[in-house]
VOPAGU-2260 file (C-alpha; in pm, 1 decimal, decimal comma):
REM VOPAGU-2260
SITE   aa  ch    i         X         Y         Z
SITE  MET   A    0    1139,8    1603,9     619,0
SITE  GLN   A    1    1128,8    1240,3     681,5
SITE  ASP   A    2    1261,5    1302,9    1026,9
SITE  TRP   A    3     924,8    1434,8    1145,9
SITE  ILE   A    4     750,8    1106,9    1089,8
SITE  GLY   A    5     662,7     969,9    1446,0
SITE  ARG   A    6     672,4    1375,3    1603,7
SITE  SER   A    7     343,8    1377,1    1834,3
SITE  GLU   A    8     184,4    1643,5    2031,8
SITE  THR   A    9    -116,5    1618,5    2308,7
SITE  VAL   A   10    -338,2    1868,4    2327,0
SITE  GLU   A   11    -653,1    1926,6    2550,4
SITE  ASP   A   12    -993,2    2088,3    2495,4
SITE  GLU   A   13   -1359,7    2118,4    2647,1
SITE  VAL   A   14   -1643,1    1954,5    2443,3
SITE  SER   A   15   -1836,7    2255,2    2425,6
SITE  LEU   A   16   -2200,4    2260,5    2460,7
SITE  ALA   A   17   -2198,7    2657,9    2310,7
SITE  LEU   A   18   -1987,0    2519,1    2025,1
SITE  ALA   A   19   -2207,0    2205,3    1942,9
SITE  ARG   A   20   -2505,3    2444,7    1969,9
SITE  ARG   A   21   -2354,7    2686,6    1705,2
SITE  LEU   A   22   -2296,7    2389,7    1476,3
SITE  ALA   A   23   -2641,4    2267,5    1513,2
SITE  ALA   A   24   -2768,8    2579,8    1405,5
SITE  LEU   A   25   -2545,1    2604,5    1130,5
SITE  LEU   A   26   -2679,5    2251,2    1005,8
SITE  ASP   A   27   -3032,1    2358,8    1058,3
SITE  GLN   A   28   -3098,8    2153,0    1340,5
SITE  ASP   A   29   -3254,1    2283,7    1683,5
SITE  PRO   A   30   -2979,6    2384,8    1911,2
SITE  ALA   A   31   -3186,5    2377,4    2204,6
SITE  GLY   A   32   -3193,5    2000,5    2176,4
SITE  LEU   A   33   -2846,2    1943,1    2313,6
SITE  LYS   A   34   -2803,7    1949,4    2658,7
SITE  ARG   A   35   -2474,1    1907,5    2911,3
SITE  GLY   A   36   -2422,7    1533,7    2936,1
SITE  ASP   A   37   -2560,8    1434,0    2631,2
SITE  PRO   A   38   -2336,8    1257,0    2360,2
SITE  LEU   A   39   -2172,7    1480,9    2089,0
SITE  PRO   A   40   -2318,4    1361,2    1773,9
SITE  ALA   A   41   -2089,2    1157,3    1538,4
SITE  GLY   A   42   -1876,6    1382,4    1345,8
SITE  TRP   A   43   -1894,2    1678,6    1560,6
SITE  HIS   A   44   -1553,9    1625,8    1706,4
SITE  ALA   A   45   -1450,3    1871,0    1370,9
SITE  LEU   A   46   -1522,3    2120,3    1617,1
SITE  LEU   A   47   -1229,9    2055,2    1862,5
SITE  PHE   A   48    -896,2    2085,2    1888,5
SITE  TRP   A   49    -846,5    2394,3    1653,4
SITE  PRO   A   50    -483,0    2570,3    1713,5
SITE  VAL   A   51    -536,4    2869,9    1882,9
SITE  ALA   A   52    -252,5    3096,9    1737,5
SITE  ARG   A   53    -176,4    3440,0    1838,8
SITE  GLN   A   54    -223,2    3677,1    1553,5
SITE  SER   A   55     150,9    3733,0    1526,0
SITE  ALA   A   56     184,1    3365,2    1461,9
SITE  LEU   A   57     -27,8    3351,1    1144,9
SITE  GLY   A   58     106,5    3305,1     790,1
SITE  PRO   A   59      -7,9    3495,1     497,4
SITE  ASP   A   60    -285,4    3220,5     435,1
SITE  GLY   A   61    -431,0    3268,5     773,5
SITE  HIS   A   62    -301,7    2934,4     890,7
SITE  PRO   A   63     -47,0    2896,8    1175,0
SITE  ARG   A   64     276,3    2908,3    1052,8
SITE  LYS   A   65     444,3    2589,3     976,7
SITE  GLY   A   66     749,4    2450,4    1169,4
SITE  ASP   A   67     625,5    2417,4    1513,6
SITE  PHE   A   68     403,9    2055,8    1487,0
SITE  LEU   A   69     371,4    2038,1    1128,5
SITE  PRO   A   70     710,5    2003,5     927,8
SITE  PRO   A   71     777,2    2325,4     734,1
SITE  ILE   A   72     709,6    2216,3     378,6
SITE  PRO   A   73     839,8    2495,1     137,6
SITE  LEU   A   74     515,4    2459,0     -69,8
SITE  PRO   A   75     271,2    2762,8      -2,0
SITE  ARG   A   76    -101,7    2611,7     -56,3
SITE  ARG   A   77    -229,5    2375,4     229,8
SITE  MET   A   78    -551,4    2187,1     168,6
SITE  PHE   A   79    -746,8    1894,5     357,4
SITE  ALA   A   80    -718,3    1587,4     118,7
SITE  GLY   A   81    -911,6    1342,4     318,1
SITE  ARG   A   82    -982,6    1151,9     642,8
SITE  ARG   A   83   -1063,7     818,3     783,1
SITE  THR   A   84   -1255,8     830,0    1097,9
SITE  TRP   A   85   -1386,3     554,9    1343,6
SITE  PHE   A   86   -1636,5     621,5    1612,6
SITE  ASN   A   87   -1551,2     377,7    1916,9
SITE  ALA   A   88   -1728,7     551,9    2170,2
SITE  PRO   A   89   -1932,8     928,2    2227,1
SITE  LEU   A   90   -1764,0    1208,3    2387,8
SITE  ALA   A   91   -1989,0    1363,1    2661,5
SITE  LEU   A   92   -2095,5    1758,3    2577,7
SITE  GLY   A   93   -1931,2    1957,3    2857,6
SITE  SER   A   94   -1657,0    1702,0    2910,1
SITE  ASP   A   95   -1273,6    1774,2    2896,5
SITE  VAL   A   96   -1102,9    1546,0    2625,3
SITE  THR   A   97    -746,5    1513,6    2528,0
SITE  ARG   A   98    -603,3    1439,5    2144,0
SITE  VAL   A   99    -269,6    1269,8    2099,1
SITE  SER   A  100    -142,9    1333,6    1749,3
SITE  THR   A  101     123,2    1189,2    1553,5
SITE  ILE   A  102     259,1    1247,8    1197,1
SITE  THR   A  103     281,1     904,2    1044,7
SITE  ALA   A  104     355,2     973,9     695,8
SITE  ILE   A  105     506,2    1252,9     451,2
SITE  THR   A  106     491,9    1155,6      82,2
SITE  PRO   A  107     595,2    1407,0    -190,8
SITE  LYS   A  108     408,8    1344,5    -574,0
SITE  GLN   A  109     395,1    1516,3    -866,8
SITE  GLY   A  110      84,0    1564,2    -996,5
SITE  ARG   A  111     -68,1    1778,0   -1326,7
SITE  SER   A  112     -33,4    2102,7   -1125,7
SITE  GLY   A  113     332,9    2051,6   -1013,9
SITE  ALA   A  114     470,7    1936,8    -715,4
SITE  MET   A  115     272,7    1806,3    -409,8
SITE  VAL   A  116     353,4    1677,9     -64,7
SITE  PHE   A  117      81,6    1479,6     158,9
SITE  VAL   A  118     113,1    1476,2     524,7
SITE  THR   A  119     -70,2    1198,1     720,3
SITE  ILE   A  120    -175,1    1274,0    1098,0
SITE  ARG   A  121    -302,9    1005,4    1316,1
SITE  HIS   A  122    -548,5    1165,6    1592,7
SITE  GLU   A  123    -649,9     964,1    1923,8
SITE  ILE   A  124    -904,6    1135,2    2092,5
SITE  GLY   A  125   -1061,3    1059,0    2431,5
SITE  GLY   A  126    -823,6     769,0    2482,5
SITE  GLY   A  127    -938,6     604,3    2155,3
SITE  ALA   A  128   -1321,2     705,3    2147,4
SITE  ILE   A  129   -1243,6     828,9    1849,1
SITE  ILE   A  130    -968,9     765,8    1596,9
SITE  GLU   A  131    -903,4     950,3    1266,5
SITE  GLU   A  132    -616,4     954,3    1020,6
SITE  GLN   A  133    -620,1    1307,8     851,6
SITE  ASP   A  134    -444,5    1376,1     521,3
SITE  LEU   A  135    -324,8    1722,0     431,7
SITE  VAL   A  136    -183,0    1806,1      78,0
SITE  TYR   A  137      72,0    2098,8      17,7
SITE  ARG   A  138     119,0    2258,1    -324,3
SITE  GLU   A  139     278,4    2487,0    -525,2
SITE  ALA   A  140     155,0    2847,1    -584,8
SITE  ALA   A  141     -75,8    2876,0    -854,0
SITE  ASP   A  142      41,2    2963,2   -1206,2
SITE  PRO   A  143    -190,4    3232,7   -1331,9
SITE  ASN   A  144     -64,0    3153,1   -1701,7
SITE  ALA   A  145    -127,6    2777,2   -1702,3
SITE  ALA   A  146    -411,6    2622,3   -1883,8
SITE  PRO   A  147    -671,1    2464,9   -1658,2
SITE  PRO   A  148    -668,0    2082,6   -1674,4
SITE  ALA   A  149    -944,6    1901,0   -1861,1
SITE  PRO   A  150   -1232,6    1840,4   -1638,8
SITE  PRO   A  151   -1354,4    1491,9   -1532,5
SITE  SER   A  152   -1665,9    1374,7   -1696,8
SITE  PRO   A  153   -1981,7    1403,1   -1453,7
SITE  LEU   A  154   -2060,7    1096,8   -1242,3
SITE  ALA   A  155   -2330,2     888,7   -1347,4
SITE  LEU   A  156   -2506,0     805,1   -1036,7
SITE  PRO   A  157   -2618,7     427,7    -971,8
SITE  GLN   A  158   -2991,0     396,7   -1043,3
SITE  GLY   A  159   -3204,0     473,9    -732,2
SITE  ALA   A  160   -2981,5     699,1    -588,3
SITE  TYR   A  161   -3080,6     953,9    -322,6
SITE  THR   A  162   -2988,8    1319,4    -374,7
SITE  GLU   A  163   -3002,3    1672,9    -198,9
SITE  PRO   A  164   -2925,3    2011,0    -325,3
SITE  PHE   A  165   -2678,6    2182,3    -160,6
SITE  LEU   A  166   -2609,9    2570,2    -226,2
SITE  PRO   A  167   -2292,0    2684,1     -38,0
SITE  THR   A  168   -2358,6    3092,7      78,4
SITE  PRO   A  169   -2079,6    3322,7     202,9
SITE  THR   A  170   -2270,3    3326,7     541,2
SITE  LEU   A  171   -2244,7    2918,4     559,2
SITE  LEU   A  172   -1873,8    2952,1     509,6
SITE  PHE   A  173   -1822,0    3233,5     724,2
SITE  ARG   A  174   -2021,2    3064,9    1040,8
SITE  CYS   A  175   -1805,5    2749,0     978,5
SITE  SER   A  176   -1477,6    2935,2     975,7
SITE  ALA   A  177   -1559,2    3086,2    1298,3
SITE  VAL   A  178   -1726,1    2792,6    1466,4
SITE  THR   A  179   -1407,2    2585,8    1398,1
SITE  TYR   A  180   -1161,0    2925,2    1437,1
SITE  ASN   A  181   -1047,4    2831,3    1091,2
SITE  GLY   A  182    -844,7    3149,5     963,9
SITE  HIS   A  183    -759,2    3041,0     623,1
SITE  ARG   A  184    -832,6    3288,6     386,8
SITE  ILE   A  185    -968,8    3072,5      81,2
SITE  HIS   A  186   -1310,8    3039,5     269,8
SITE  TYR   A  187   -1371,3    3411,4     331,2
SITE  ASP   A  188   -1133,6    3641,2     128,6
SITE  ALA   A  189   -1276,4    3619,6    -198,1
SITE  ASP   A  190    -969,7    3850,6    -334,3
SITE  TYR   A  191    -705,9    3650,3    -188,0
SITE  ALA   A  192    -862,3    3320,7    -283,4
SITE  ARG   A  193    -862,1    3443,1    -653,0
SITE  THR   A  194    -547,6    3646,1    -669,7
SITE  GLU   A  195    -307,1    3463,7    -427,8
SITE  GLU   A  196    -434,4    3086,8    -485,8
SITE  GLY   A  197    -598,7    3084,5    -835,5
SITE  TYR   A  198    -986,2    2985,0    -731,3
SITE  PRO   A  199   -1244,8    3136,9    -918,9
SITE  ALA   A  200   -1458,2    3211,9    -596,8
SITE  LEU   A  201   -1459,0    3143,3    -226,3
SITE  VAL   A  202   -1382,4    2770,7    -145,9
SITE  VAL   A  203   -1595,3    2554,9      64,9
SITE  ASN   A  204   -1445,6    2427,1     391,7
SITE  GLY   A  205   -1376,9    2038,4     351,7
SITE  GLY   A  206   -1517,9    2017,9     697,5
SITE  VAL   A  207   -1847,1    2161,7     596,0
SITE  THR   A  208   -1860,7    1902,4     314,0
SITE  THR   A  209   -1738,3    1617,7     538,4
SITE  ILE   A  210   -1991,4    1696,8     784,3
SITE  LEU   A  211   -2310,3    1731,2     543,1
SITE  LEU   A  212   -2175,1    1367,9     412,0
SITE  THR   A  213   -2157,7    1230,3     762,4
SITE  GLU   A  214   -2514,7    1361,7     851,9
SITE  LEU   A  215   -2646,6    1252,2     528,0
SITE  ALA   A  216   -2500,4     887,7     615,6
SITE  LYS   A  217   -2643,0     867,5     963,7
SITE  ARG   A  218   -2980,8     944,0     820,6
SITE  ARG   A  219   -2926,4     671,3     555,6
SITE  LEU   A  220   -2765,9     397,8     731,2
SITE  PRO   A  221   -2967,0     151,9     908,4
SITE  GLY   A  222   -2774,9     173,6    1213,2
SITE  PRO   A  223   -2555,6     395,8    1430,9
SITE  ILE   A  224   -2234,6     511,4    1223,2
SITE  LYS   A  225   -1934,7     352,4    1301,1
SITE  SER   A  226   -1689,9     447,4    1046,0
SITE  ILE   A  227   -1668,6     713,8     757,6
SITE  ALA   A  228   -1377,8     776,1     530,5
SITE  SER   A  229   -1365,3    1064,2     286,6
SITE  ARG   A  230   -1153,4    1162,6      -1,1
SITE  ALA   A  231   -1154,7    1540,3    -162,8
SITE  GLY   A  232   -1127,9    1531,1    -506,4
SITE  ARG   A  233   -1231,2    1888,2    -659,4
SITE  ALA   A  234   -1361,2    2214,2    -464,0
SITE  LEU   A  235   -1683,8    2325,7    -445,8
SITE  TYR   A  236   -1737,4    2698,4    -464,4
SITE  VAL   A  237   -1965,5    2950,1    -294,2
SITE  GLY   A  238   -2254,8    3038,7    -497,1
SITE  ARG   A  239   -2260,6    2740,6    -743,6
SITE  GLU   A  240   -2513,1    2471,5    -704,0
SITE  ALA   A  241   -2392,6    2155,1    -556,8
SITE  THR   A  242   -2556,5    1797,6    -492,2
SITE  LEU   A  243   -2495,1    1543,0    -176,2
SITE  ALA   A  244   -2590,0    1199,1    -287,2
SITE  CYS   A  245   -2593,7     846,8    -199,5
SITE  HIS   A  246   -2701,0     500,9    -312,0
SITE  ALA   A  247   -2939,5     270,1     -91,2
SITE  PRO   A  248   -2701,3     109,0     162,9
SITE  THR   A  249   -2526,5    -216,0      82,4
SITE  ALA   A  250   -2581,9    -420,0     391,9
SITE  ASN   A  251   -2401,9    -214,8     661,8
SITE  THR   A  252   -2192,0      17,9     401,8
SITE  LEU   A  253   -2290,3     336,8     226,6
SITE  ASN   A  254   -2095,9     525,0     -72,0
SITE  LEU   A  255   -2148,9     879,9     -73,4
SITE  TRP   A  256   -2051,6    1179,7    -293,4
SITE  ALA   A  257   -2073,7    1553,2    -304,1
SITE  LEU   A  258   -2098,8    1674,6    -676,6
SITE  ASP   A  259   -2034,7    2019,6    -829,5
SITE  ASP   A  260   -2246,5    2249,0   -1032,3
SITE  SER   A  261   -2126,7    2015,8   -1340,0
SITE  GLY   A  262   -2205,0    1682,7   -1171,7
SITE  ARG   A  263   -1861,1    1616,4   -1120,6
SITE  VAL   A  264   -1711,0    1416,7    -783,1
SITE  ALA   A  265   -1576,8    1680,3    -545,7
SITE  PHE   A  266   -1589,0    1465,4    -243,5
SITE  GLU   A  267   -1670,8    1077,1    -214,0
SITE  ALA   A  268   -1691,0     875,3      91,7
SITE  THR   A  269   -1792,8     554,8     253,1
SITE  ALA   A  270   -1937,8     481,0     570,8
SITE  GLU   A  271   -2045,5     181,9     791,6
SITE  CYS   A  272   -2257,1     110,3    1035,1
């Protein structure tokens, strides 16, 4: 698979006002507050460049089949693992924009649940207006007979940490998958999530958690956000109360977490302004 390193693709999209308004509604913000020509809010580029694959080109998990741009890694489960994003200039709502994506690393590892392969992709959006490095992880099929790993301890939040409750609902997950054209079945097909991939319930989209942490960072930082790096650790599940948290900003840096219903870290992020 190392021959796939350096492979690139260029795609075009429109910074859609309609999609931005739908995401605003999803985040419980005023959709009418966005107008054509306004800057796309930082972090909302997650709306763009989703593959528009024919129905016949989808794999059994709902993703486009591997082997086009992404390497045909022979592991069935694919999930978001983390990303690092730099906001250098805004994108205007209603404008056309180009993304150049390059595979920069393919790294096999052995984890507690078996073989894994991490794929890192570098995206340059709008000629460098946004730079993002994204990590995907491919994993073995779930073993229904395997004993679950020992859960980590709950996170002891720093004194004075700010927290917000977050209860993921089926409607939230469905609307997120719809607005991003994400067909991954673990986010809307509970039977598939349980029987095929071994999850106890629908899995919260990693993109939802990333955007929520980015929005929290924008509210708590003393200036406009310039970058955010996030890493996924555990899944969040529909119907289980989660918590978004951060400490008081240290200079221009803010550490953030998404905690599961037992207080364990599901996502962690660092934002800077």
